[in-house]
N, C-alpha and C positions, 0 to 999 in steps of 0.2 A: 476391423478404419476401414470402409469402403472409398478408394476415393473416385470415383467418378462425378462424385457430385462438388465437387470440388475439383472438376476439370472445365468445372461451361466460360470460363471466359481462357480460352486457348495457354491453361497452367503446363507449365511443361510435364509428360507420366510419371516422368522420371524421379527429377525433382520434387516432386509431391508425394511420393510415397515412400522418399527419402525421410522427408523433415514431419510427413502427417505420421510412421515408422518412430518418429525419436519423443517427438508432442508423447502421445499417445501416452506412453511411459511418461509422463511432464502430468499427467491431470488427475488433478486431487479429485473428491469426492464429486459428483453430480456435474461436473463440466465439463465441455462437449463447443468442440476447435467448430465457429461456425459458418468462415474467408476464412481460405492460405491465397495470398498478392501474395509473386514466385516474379522478381526480379527479371530485363531482356534487356538487354544492350544491344548496343545498336550494331559488334558484331558479334561471334557465338559464347555467351556466355557460360563458360563450364559450371563455376562455379559460383552460383546467384543468390543475393539475401534474396531471407523473406523474413513475409510480415505474419504468423497466421492471431488470428481474432476467437478466439471462448469466449463463451457468457462469465467469464472472474477475472478475466486480463485478457492482455497487447504483449505477443514474444513474436519482440525479434531478430529470427536465426544468422547469423554471421558466420557465414565458412574463414576458419585458417588452418594457417599453416599448410593454405593445398588445394584444404578440404578436408584433409584429414580431422583436425580436430572443430568444433561447431562454441562458440560464443555464444549464453541467449543474455538475451537483457528484460525482463519483462517486467510489466508494469501494471497491477492487479487498477480497475477502471476507476474505481478510489482515486491515486495517485497520478489518472491525471485532471493534466486541466484542463487541455482538448487538443486536442489536431486541427491539420489539415494538411491537400494539398496541392501542389501550382505544376499546370499541362504546361512539361515545355517540349521544348521540338521532337525530342525523342523521350515519349513515357511522361512517369510524371511524378515529381518527388516527392516524395512522405513526411507531415511530416508527423512529430509528435512531442509539446508541451507536456509534464510531465505538475506538481505541483512543488519537485522544490528541483535544485538536479539541475543537471546543458539538456534539452535540446538534446533530441536522436531526429533524421534524417536519414530515407533507402532514399535513392532519383534510380531513377531509369525503370517503373512502376508501371504499367503494358496501363495507357487512359482505364481504358476500364473495368479495371482493378482498385486503378489508383479509386477509383470514385465509387463503385460495391464497398470498399474498402473504409471508405468515405462516411459513407450510410448506413455502416453492421459500429461504426465503434463507433458513432452519435447516436444508436440506436441504441446499446449500454451504454454508457451517457451519462442519455434520458434515466432511462430505468435506475441505476447507481442514485442516484436522487432523488429514490422515492425512499429509497432504505433511511429508517430511526436511524438522527445521531448524522445524517451528514453531512450536516453541516459545520458543525460543534468537531470532526471529525479534519474537515477543511480545514479548522480553524489551530489549526495541530501543528501540521500536520505542513503550513506555508508561516510555522512560529521556529525561525533556524535552531532558538535553543530548548527546545521541544524534540522531544524521540521521534520516535512514529508510533508508541502506544499510548494511542488515548489517557484506559481504562490503567495506565505506568503513571499517568505526568493526573487524574488525579488525586491517586493515592499518595504522590509525589507529595503533592499541597496541604492533604489532608493533613502529617505528617509535621510537614514546615512553616509553615500558618497557625503564627499563634492566634488563638481564639481573642478577642474581645476579654470574658471575661482573665486570662491569662492575661492578661496585656492595663486594666484594673488594680490587676492585686502586688503589681512588682512601685509596691507604691511604701511606703511606712513601714510592713506591716514586718512580722521578724521573719527568717530565714524555713522553722521552721511552722510559722499559719505558711507558705507558701510550698509548703512540700501537701503538708494535710489537705491545701487546696486543689494538686498538682492531680497526689490520689484520686479528692473527689469527681475529678473529672475523669481518671480512668476509668475510674465504676463504673463514672452512667455512660457512659464510650462503651460500656460493657467488654473494656480493653484487658479488665480481671474478672480473676471470681471474688466473689463478698466472700468469704475466705478470707483471699490471700488480699481486699482489700482490711477487712479487719488487721492480723497480723501485724499486714508492716502502721497500720497507722497507729494499735496498741505498744507499734516498736519507738512510734517521734513523738505522742506517748512519753513517753518513757524518759526519755531526751528532759521535759524537764522539770 
C-alpha cells in the first residue's frame, strides 16, 4: 500500500505508514482506504489518534499503553447516522454519531484534514443509502430491543407471531383438531415433508 497518496494534507509520514500497515491486515475483500486523518496537537504529538475512511466503514485508531497497543473502533457506513466537525483554535473536533450508542469524537484534527474527512464520509453515507433494504436496516438498528441482524429479526418475527388462522382455531375446538390444523400449516409452509405430515396425521387420528 503506497502511503504517498495519503500524505496530501500534511499527514505525518511515520504515523501514516504505521497505521496503514496495520489497516492493511484488517481490510476485507474489496475494501480500500480512501482517506486518513491524523491528530496533531499544539505540542509535539508522539502518539496521535487517527481516523481512516474506507469504502465500507470508518475506523478510529486510538493508541493505548503509551503506543504499545491500539484500540480500533469501527462503524460500517450503514450504522453511522451522521458525521460533523467543529473548527477550533487549534485544529478541529471530528464527531461521528452512530445509529445507536455513544458518539465518538477526536479533537486536534488539522482543519484541512477534517474538511476532507467530512467530505469523504458523507460521500460514503450517500452511497450506502442507495443500497436496497437500507431503510429497513436502519429502523432495526434504531430499535434498541432488536439485534443487529435484520434477517434474524425477520426470522424471529415469523416464528413468534401467530397467524390469523392460528388465532381463529383457538376457540371451542378440541385439542386434536388444533393439532391437525397446526400440522397442516407446517406442511403448507413446507416445514415438514408430505411423509412426515401423513405419519403425524395418522398418529393424531389414532387418538380419536
